[in-house]
PAVO-359492 format. One record per residue: residue in one letter; y, z, x of N, C-alpha, C in turn. Coordinates in steps of 0.2 Angstrom, whole numbers, m for minus. Layout:
REM PAVO-359492
+--------+-------+-------+-------+-------+-------+-------+-------+-------+-------+
: residu :   nyy :   nzz :   nxx :  cayy :  cazz :  caxx :   cyy :   czz :   cxx :
+--------+-------+-------+-------+-------+-------+-------+-------+-------+-------+
:      a :     Y :     Z :     X :     Y :     Z :     X :     Y :     Z :     X :
...
+--------+-------+-------+-------+-------+-------+-------+-------+-------+-------+
REM end
This chain:
REM PAVO-359492
+--------+-------+-------+-------+-------+-------+-------+-------+-------+-------+
: residu :   nyy :   nzz :   nxx :  cayy :  cazz :  caxx :   cyy :   czz :   cxx :
+--------+-------+-------+-------+-------+-------+-------+-------+-------+-------+
:      l :    m6 :    m1 :     6 :     0 :     0 :    m1 :     5 :     0 :     5 :
:      l :    11 :    m4 :     2 :    17 :    m6 :     6 :    24 :    m4 :     5 :
:      g :    22 :    m4 :    m3 :    30 :     2 :    m6 :    26 :     1 :   m14 :
:      e :    29 :     4 :   m17 :    29 :     6 :   m24 :    35 :     9 :   m27 :
:      t :    38 :     7 :   m32 :    45 :     8 :   m36 :    43 :     9 :   m46 :
:      k :    45 :    12 :   m47 :    45 :    15 :   m55 :    49 :    10 :   m59 :
:      v :    50 :     6 :   m64 :    55 :     4 :   m66 :    54 :     7 :   m76 :
:      s :    59 :     6 :   m79 :    60 :     9 :   m86 :    56 :     7 :   m91 :
:      e :    58 :     0 :   m89 :    55 :    m7 :   m92 :    48 :    m9 :   m92 :
:      r :    45 :   m14 :   m95 :    40 :   m19 :   m95 :    42 :   m23 :   m89 :
:      i :    38 :   m23 :   m85 :    39 :   m29 :   m81 :    34 :   m35 :   m85 :
:      n :    37 :   m42 :   m86 :    33 :   m47 :   m90 :    34 :   m53 :   m82 :
:      c :    34 :   m53 :   m78 :    37 :   m60 :   m73 :    41 :   m57 :   m67 :
:      a :    37 :   m60 :   m63 :    42 :   m59 :   m53 :    43 :   m64 :   m49 :
:      t :    45 :   m65 :   m45 :    47 :   m71 :   m40 :    50 :   m66 :   m35 :
:      f :    51 :   m71 :   m28 :    53 :   m67 :   m22 :    56 :   m72 :   m18 :
:      t :    61 :   m71 :   m16 :    65 :   m75 :   m12 :    59 :   m75 :    m3 :
:      s :    61 :   m78 :     4 :    58 :   m79 :    10 :    63 :   m81 :    14 :
:      f :    68 :   m79 :    15 :    72 :   m79 :    20 :    69 :   m77 :    27 :
:      n :    71 :   m78 :    32 :    70 :   m75 :    39 :    69 :   m69 :    38 :
:      e :    66 :   m63 :    40 :    66 :   m59 :    37 :    69 :   m56 :    44 :
:      g :    75 :   m50 :    44 :    80 :   m49 :    51 :    84 :   m51 :    50 :
:      i :    85 :   m57 :    46 :    92 :   m62 :    45 :    95 :   m61 :    41 :
:      c :    92 :   m61 :    36 :    94 :   m61 :    28 :    90 :   m58 :    23 :
:      r :    93 :   m54 :    19 :    91 :   m49 :    15 :    86 :   m53 :    10 :
:      n :    78 :   m52 :     9 :    73 :   m54 :     3 :    76 :   m48 :    m3 :
:      l :    74 :   m52 :    m9 :    73 :   m49 :   m14 :    68 :   m50 :   m18 :
:      v :    64 :   m46 :   m20 :    59 :   m48 :   m27 :    64 :   m48 :   m33 :
:      v :    63 :   m50 :   m39 :    66 :   m53 :   m45 :    62 :   m51 :   m50 :
:      l :    62 :   m45 :   m55 :    56 :   m44 :   m61 :    61 :   m46 :   m66 :
:      g :    56 :   m51 :   m70 :    60 :   m51 :   m79 :    56 :   m48 :   m83 :
:      t :    63 :   m41 :   m87 :    60 :   m39 :   m90 :    58 :   m39 :   m98 :
:      s :    55 :   m34 :  m102 :    52 :   m35 :  m109 :    60 :   m36 :  m115 :
:      s :    64 :   m34 :  m109 :    71 :   m31 :  m113 :    76 :   m38 :  m112 :
:      g :    73 :   m44 :  m106 :    77 :   m50 :  m106 :    82 :   m49 :   m99 :
:      s :    82 :   m43 :   m95 :    85 :   m40 :   m91 :    82 :   m43 :   m83 :
:      l :    86 :   m47 :   m78 :    84 :   m47 :   m72 :    85 :   m41 :   m68 :
:      l :    80 :   m40 :   m66 :    79 :   m33 :   m59 :    78 :   m35 :   m52 :
:      f :    85 :   m35 :   m48 :    83 :   m36 :   m41 :    83 :   m32 :   m37 :
:      l :    76 :   m33 :   m33 :    72 :   m25 :   m30 :    73 :   m27 :   m20 :
:      d :    76 :   m24 :   m18 :    74 :   m25 :   m11 :    67 :   m28 :    m9 :
:      a :    66 :   m33 :    m5 :    60 :   m32 :    m3 :    57 :   m29 :     3 :
:      w :    60 :   m25 :     6 :    59 :   m22 :    11 :    57 :   m14 :     7 :
:      d :    60 :   m11 :     4 :    57 :    m5 :     1 :    58 :    m4 :    m6 :
:      l :    61 :   m10 :    m9 :    57 :   m11 :   m16 :    62 :    m6 :   m18 :
:      s :    69 :    m5 :   m18 :    75 :    m1 :   m22 :    78 :    m7 :   m25 :
:      i :    81 :    m1 :   m31 :    85 :    m8 :   m34 :    90 :    m8 :   m33 :
:      v :    92 :   m16 :   m32 :    97 :   m19 :   m28 :   104 :   m20 :   m36 :
:      s :   100 :   m22 :   m39 :   103 :   m25 :   m46 :   101 :   m25 :   m52 :
:      v :   103 :   m23 :   m59 :   100 :   m24 :   m64 :   106 :   m28 :   m67 :
:      e :   104 :   m35 :   m71 :   108 :   m36 :   m74 :   105 :   m40 :   m81 :
:      k :   109 :   m38 :   m86 :   107 :   m39 :   m93 :   107 :   m46 :   m96 :
:      g :   102 :   m48 :   m99 :   103 :   m53 :  m101 :   106 :   m56 :  m109 :
:      p :   107 :   m62 :  m112 :   111 :   m64 :  m116 :   108 :   m60 :  m122 :
:      s :   101 :   m60 :  m121 :    99 :   m56 :  m130 :    94 :   m52 :  m127 :
:      s :    90 :   m47 :  m131 :    86 :   m45 :  m133 :    79 :   m46 :  m131 :
:      t :    78 :   m52 :  m130 :    72 :   m58 :  m130 :    67 :   m56 :  m125 :
:      v :    63 :   m55 :  m127 :    56 :   m55 :  m122 :    56 :   m58 :  m114 :
:      m :    58 :   m58 :  m109 :    60 :   m63 :  m104 :    50 :   m64 :  m100 :
:      s :    49 :   m71 :  m100 :    40 :   m72 :  m100 :    39 :   m76 :   m94 :
:      s :    44 :   m79 :   m91 :    44 :   m82 :   m84 :    52 :   m82 :   m80 :
:      l :    51 :   m85 :   m74 :    57 :   m83 :   m69 :    55 :   m88 :   m64 :
:      t :    60 :   m92 :   m62 :    59 :   m93 :   m54 :    65 :   m96 :   m51 :
:      i :    66 :   m96 :   m45 :    73 :   m96 :   m41 :    72 :  m105 :   m40 :
:      d :    77 :  m107 :   m36 :    78 :  m112 :   m34 :    77 :  m113 :   m27 :
:      e :    76 :  m118 :   m25 :    75 :  m119 :   m17 :    81 :  m117 :   m10 :
:      e :    85 :  m116 :   m15 :    91 :  m114 :    m9 :    96 :  m109 :   m14 :
:      y :    91 :  m103 :   m15 :    93 :   m98 :   m19 :    99 :   m97 :   m21 :
:      s :   101 :  m102 :   m27 :   109 :  m102 :   m29 :   109 :  m102 :   m34 :
:      f :   102 :  m102 :   m39 :   101 :  m100 :   m48 :    93 :   m99 :   m48 :
:      v :    93 :   m93 :   m55 :    88 :   m93 :   m57 :    87 :   m94 :   m62 :
:      v :    81 :   m96 :   m66 :    81 :  m101 :   m72 :    77 :   m95 :   m76 :
:      s :    77 :   m92 :   m82 :    72 :   m87 :   m85 :    70 :   m91 :   m93 :
:      g :    64 :   m90 :   m93 :    61 :   m92 :  m100 :    58 :   m84 :  m103 :
:      c :    63 :   m86 :  m111 :    59 :   m83 :  m116 :    56 :   m82 :  m121 :
:      s :    54 :   m77 :  m123 :    45 :   m78 :  m128 :    49 :   m81 :  m135 :
:      d :    53 :   m81 :  m136 :    56 :   m85 :  m142 :    59 :   m93 :  m140 :
:      g :    59 :   m94 :  m135 :    59 :  m103 :  m132 :    69 :  m102 :  m128 :
:      t :    71 :   m97 :  m129 :    76 :   m96 :  m125 :    76 :   m96 :  m118 :
:      v :    79 :  m102 :  m115 :    80 :  m102 :  m107 :    88 :  m103 :  m105 :
:      v :    87 :   m98 :  m101 :    93 :   m95 :   m99 :    94 :   m97 :   m89 :
:      q :   100 :   m99 :   m87 :   101 :  m102 :   m81 :   106 :   m96 :   m79 :
:      w :   105 :   m92 :   m73 :   109 :   m88 :   m71 :   111 :   m89 :   m64 :
:      n :   118 :   m91 :   m62 :   121 :   m92 :   m57 :   121 :   m85 :   m52 :
:      v :   118 :   m87 :   m44 :   119 :   m81 :   m42 :   126 :   m81 :   m36 :
:      v :   129 :   m78 :   m39 :   136 :   m76 :   m34 :   136 :   m74 :   m27 :
:      g :   139 :   m76 :   m22 :   140 :   m75 :   m18 :   136 :   m75 :   m14 :
:      k :   130 :   m80 :   m14 :   123 :   m80 :   m11 :   122 :   m80 :    m4 :
:      g :   128 :   m84 :     2 :   129 :   m87 :     7 :   119 :   m88 :     9 :
:      n :   119 :   m86 :    13 :   111 :   m87 :    16 :   107 :   m81 :    15 :
:      s :   110 :   m76 :    12 :   104 :   m70 :    10 :   105 :   m68 :     1 :
:      m :   108 :   m72 :    m2 :   110 :   m71 :    m7 :   114 :   m63 :    m9 :
:      g :   118 :   m63 :    m1 :   124 :   m57 :    m1 :   123 :   m54 :    m6 :
:      d :   128 :   m51 :   m10 :   130 :   m47 :   m16 :   128 :   m50 :   m20 :
:      v :   123 :   m48 :   m24 :   117 :   m50 :   m32 :   123 :   m48 :   m35 :
:      g :   127 :   m54 :   m38 :   128 :   m55 :   m45 :   126 :   m58 :   m48 :
:      i :   127 :   m58 :   m55 :   125 :   m67 :   m59 :   130 :   m65 :   m66 :
:      s :   130 :   m74 :   m66 :   134 :   m72 :   m72 :   130 :   m78 :   m76 :
:      n :   129 :   m77 :   m83 :   126 :   m82 :   m85 :   127 :   m88 :   m88 :
:      l :   127 :   m94 :   m86 :   128 :  m100 :   m86 :   129 :  m102 :   m94 :
:      g :   123 :  m100 :   m96 :   121 :  m107 :  m103 :   113 :  m103 :  m106 :
:      i :   114 :  m105 :  m112 :   106 :  m104 :  m114 :   105 :  m113 :  m118 :
+--------+-------+-------+-------+-------+-------+-------+-------+-------+-------+
REM end
């Protein structure tokens, strides 16, 4: 076991970044049953940011593009949300998400 953390919501999906360790911060991104995104530090699994979705629909899938500039999430009611990663630089910088639309 390398690490463990406990969150208050059910986790439905997960993805992660894969930058060069030591140069950039890698993140684990979790999609929750309330439609929120949780960003965890991949090194110690500490929570970096929690971003609320546009609705309380259960998030069922998510992915990050190759350049780590946006996250796309799919919800159980058919809603698809594109999240813009603000201030990403080469390391997703200060994680800030703004909902671009549905």
